[in-house]
N, C-alpha and C positions, 0 to 999 in steps of 0.2 A: 447489589452494588457494594463494593468494598474497595480498600486501598492496599497497596503493597509498597513498603519502603525499599528502595533500591539505592545504590550509591549515586548521590547527586540529585535525586528526584523522589517524588511519591506518585505512584501510578494509580489512577482510577481504573477499575476494571469491573466487568459484569459477567455473570455466569447464568446461563439458562439451559434447560434441557437435561437429558440423561444419555449415557452411552459413552463411546470413546471420545477423548478430548479433541476438540477442533478449535485451534487458535486462529482468529481472523485478524490480520495485520493490515491496518489502513495506511493509505499514503496521502500526500498532499496536505490539505487543510482539514481533512476529515478526522472525526473522533469515533468513539464507540457507537454513537447514534447512527453514523453512516452505514453501519452493518446491522442495524436493528431488524430490518425486514428480512435480510438473509439469515440472520441468527434465529429468528422466530420460525422461518421456513424449514430450518434444519434441526431444530431443537428436539424433534421426535426421534432423531437418529443419533445425535451427538450431544455431548456436553460442550456447548458453544461458549467460548471465551472471547469477549471483545474488550477493547481498552482504548484509553486516550494515550497516545505516545507522549513521552516526556517532553515537557515544554509546551504542550498543546492542551487547551480546554481545562480539564479538571486534574491534570497531572503536572503540578508546578515543579520547576527546578528549585534546588536548594539555594542557588545563587542567581546572578543576573543572566539574562539571555545571552547566547553566544553561539558560534559555529558548532554544529552537532557532529558527533562521532557516530558513524553508521554502526561499527561494531558494538558501541555502547548500547545502541537501540536493540541490537540482536541479543546482547546480554540481558536486557530487560525482558525480551520475549522468552528466553530460557528460564528466567526467574519466575515468570508467570506460569509457565508450564509446570515447574516444580511446585508452585503454590497451590495449584488445583489438582495435584495428585501425581505429577511426574509424567515422563514420556515413556515410550515414544508417542507423540501426538500427531494428529493430522494438522496441517498448516495450510492456510490460504493467505496469500499476500497480493495486493494489487498496487501497481505503479511503484512508488518508492517502498511501499510495504513488501512488494515482491523481492526487492533487492535486500531488504532486511532479512527476509526469509532465506535467501540464498546464503547470506553470511551465517545465519543461524544453522543451516544445514551443514555448512562446511566446518564450523567450529564446535558444534554441539550435535554430532550425528546421532548420539544416543537419545536426544530429545525429540527427534523428528522421524516419523514413519514415512510420510509422503508430503511433498510440498507442491502445491499448484501455484506457479508464479505467473500472475496475470499481467502481461504487458509491462515488464520491468524496463525503465528508461536507461538501458545499457547502450548508450549511443556510441561508445567506443567500438562496438561490434559492427557498426554500419560503415559503408564506404565513405560517407561524408563526415567521418569522425572529427576531422580538423575543424569543420564548420561548427559542430556542436561544442567542441572545446572552447572555441572563440566566443560562442554564445554564453557559456557558463562564466567565462572570465568577464564578459561585459555585464552580465547580470550582477555579479559581485561588485564591480566598480560602480555601476549605476546605483545600486542599493546604498552604498556608502556615501555617494555624492548627492543623490536626488530622492532617495526613499523608495518604499516598496511599490508604489503605483508605477513609477517610471521603470523600475526593475522588472516588474511583471509584464509591462509592454514589450520590453526587450525579449523576455522569454517567449511571449506569445508569437512575436514575429519570427523568432528563431526556430521554433518548433513547427509553426505553420500546420496546425492540426485541422484546418478546414473550418467550415461554417459551424458556429455554436449550435447547441440544441435549442429548439424553440422555447422561448421564455414562458410561453403560456401553457406549457404542459407540465404535469406533475411527474415525480420520479417514477411512478409506475406506468407511465405512458398514456394516461387518460387526461382529461381536461383538468386544469389547475383548480384547486379549491383553496379556501381560506385556511392557512395553516393553524393547527391547534397550538396551545401554549407550549407544549413540549417541543414541537417543531420550531416555533419561533425562538425558543431558548437555544436550540441547536444552531440556528442560523446566526444568532449573536455570538456564540462561541467560535464558529467557523470564521466569522469576520475578524475576530481577534487573532485567530491563528494565521491569518494571511501574511502579515509582515514577518512573523517568525519563520514561516515556510520559505518565503522568497529570499529572505536575507540570510538565514542560518541553516537551512536544510538543502536548498537547491545547489549551492556551490559545492559543499563537501560530498553530498550524495551523488552529484553529477560527475564527480571525479573518481568515484569509488570503482575499483576493479575487483570482481569476485575471484576467488581461488578456483578457477575452472578445472584445474587438474584434480584437485581434491573432490570437487563436486562430481566430476565425470567417473571417478573410480570409487567413490564412497558408497556407503550402504543405503543412503537416502534415495528413494525414488522421486525424481523431479519431473514435473509435468509443466513445461512452458505452455502458456495459454494465450490466445489472441482473439480479440473480438471479431465476430463475423461481420460487423458493421464498421470496422475501423481499418479495413485493408488499405495499405499505402501510407498510413500515418506512422511516424517514427517509432512509437512504442510497439505497435503491431509488428513492424519489421524487426525491431529489436528482439521480440519474443521468438520470432522465427529464427533469427541468427543465434539466439541462445540455444534453441533446440539443435541446430546444426553443430554448435560448439560442443554440446554435451552428448550428442548422438542420441537425442531423445525426440520423438515426434512432437511437433507442436499441435496442441489440441485447439479446436475452435470452440468458442463459448458465445452465448447470446449477447447481442448489443455491441456497444463500442467500448471506449476506455472506462466509462462509468456504467457498464452493463449490469454490474452487481446490484445497483440501486434502481435501474430503470426497468429491468425485466426480471423482477425478483423470483417469481415461481419458476420460470424457465431456467434462470441462472442456477437456482438452488438444485434443480433436478440434474442439470449437467455437472455441477460441481460434485454432487453425490456420486455420480458415475465415475468421475475422474479420481476421486479419493478412494474408491473401492478397490 
């Protein structure tokens, strides 16, 4: 575990394993711990880099919280790749982390060998784009007026991701057990990240439009990925639409939107295949 000073923030990052560099970019409220299982499963093949994105968990901003710049997050990812030996690196991003990966690939093609973009919420690619634009606007207004809980309710209704995972199951798919101290500490960090994500990441990230022309013609191999258990959900359909836009087949991966943490061994095996 170490830190990297970047403009406006100090990033906490972790390195494990040996081999080609693999940068894992989390989305939502997750931090480096969200990829701990996946990182350990791939550490025999890659030098795996995980980190807390700026403003989250152990990566404090230099100043007060505020709306986030997605390109600034991609700058952070490029700086991390440089810090651990330079590119081109293998990159995996999930959800908003996948959008960060797309910006990274477009603006720093020399840093990225291949990007697996897992269910990026690029809702402007979907037929009901006007609905999602309205949802993002309402999330922003509700956060300012009524706070993060109310804003999250707006987002949940607007996305309509279907039934939540059973609360009595552990991330690996087995019966839930009493969390160890490290896991409890992670839960505490993620709870604190919640308001930052809803208020300062969802609106600007939700309005971001990647440079599709550059991505389509650039040197980086991009693999859109969609969960085998999330068919019909907006992020799954967005991954398919991204594949169509880029002329790249969309790959199926185990699980749903959180499959990287729910089916770790299977997901790691499939990700290794896609990165090869």
